[in-house]
N, C-alpha and C positions, 0 to 999 in steps of 0.2 A: 452200520452194524458190523462188528468184527466177524471174521470168518471162523475164528476159534475162540476158546475160552469164554463162551457165552455163559452168563449167570442166569439161571432160571429159578423162579420160586414157584412151588406147586402147593396148592391148597387142596388137601384130600383128607377126609375124615375116616375113611375105611382103611384100617391098618394093613390088610392084605394088598389092596390096590396101591396104597402108599409105598409099600415095600417094592412092589413090581415096577411102578412107574419111576421111582427114584433110581432103582437098579438100571432100568433101561436108559435113562438119561445119563447116568454115571458111566455107562459103557460107551456112549457116543463121544468120540474125541473132540467134537466141536463144542460140547458143553463142559466148561471147566469147573463150574460150581453149581451144585443142586441144593437148594434150600427147601425144606419141607415144613408146612404148617398144617394144623388140623381143622381150621375153619376160617370163615371170612374175617372174623374179629382178629384172629392171630395174624392173618395176612395184612390187615391194615396196620396193626401194631408193628409188624416187621418193617413195613414200608416207612412208617414214621420214625422208627429207631435207626434206620439206615439211610437217612436223608442225603448223605454225601455219597453213598454207594448203592444207588438203586439197582435192582436186577435189570437185566436186558430184556427179559420176557416173563410174563405171568401166565400160568396155567392153573385154572381153578375148576373144581367140581361145582355143580350147582347145589345139590341137596346136601347141606351140611348143617349141623346144629349151631346155635347161638346167632350166627350171621351167615346167610347162604351166599353162594358165589355171585349171584346177580346183585344182591344188596351191596356186597363188597365192591363189585365192579362199578356200580353207580357212583359210589364215593370216589373211587380211583379215577374214573373218567371225568369227574367234575373238579379234579385237582390239577392245577396248571402244570406242575412238574411231573406228576404221575401219569397223566393222560397220554404222554408221549411213549410210554412203555407198551409194546405190542401185547395185547391180552388175548388169551385163548380160553375157551370153555370146553370141558369135556364132561359128558354125563351119560348115564344109562337112559335118561329120559329122551324120548323123541317127540316131546310135547312141542307142537309148532309155535305156541305162544312164547316159549323160552327162546327159541331160535329167533323169533321176530324181535323180542326185547333185545337180544344180543346184537342183532343187525342194526337196530335203531341206535344203540349205544356206540356202535363202531368197533365191536369186537372183531378181531382179525379172523377168527375161525371158531366154528361150533363143531366139535368132534363128538361122535358117539363113542362112549366108553366101550372098549372091546371086551370080549370074554375069553380070549386066548392070549398067551404070552407073545406069540408071533405077531398078533394084531397090535398089541401094546407097543411092540418094537417099531411100528410104523409111525407112531405119534411124533417122535423127534424129527423124522424126515419131513413130515407134513408141516410142522412148525418151521423148520429151516427153509423149506421151499417158499413159504409165505413171507418170512422176514427178509429173505435174500432177494426176493423179486423186486 
């Protein structure tokens, strides 16, 4: 994994959260490209349409319309080329069954969606720590 210019795709349906999280990642110098989609279906379409240029990291919310984050991750993690991409989930839900599903699927991290800008700013560092380990 490169030390800088990491491409992350973020699936987030809440417009305010999407603005904050994309701003946070754009401010981090190690992330060179931030792509944003609104749900799991858009995430899968993005990955299919960028077959030669997959992102380095995937971050997805769970509760989204059309196709939720867990459903999208199930498809991603069953695809030979895509399952190599480190996947992270962040959600306001502390439902233990969601975390258990993510653990079984091999998701790199289950993060609780924060309520403050400062806490959002910690998400890129948490992801970097995990992928650089």
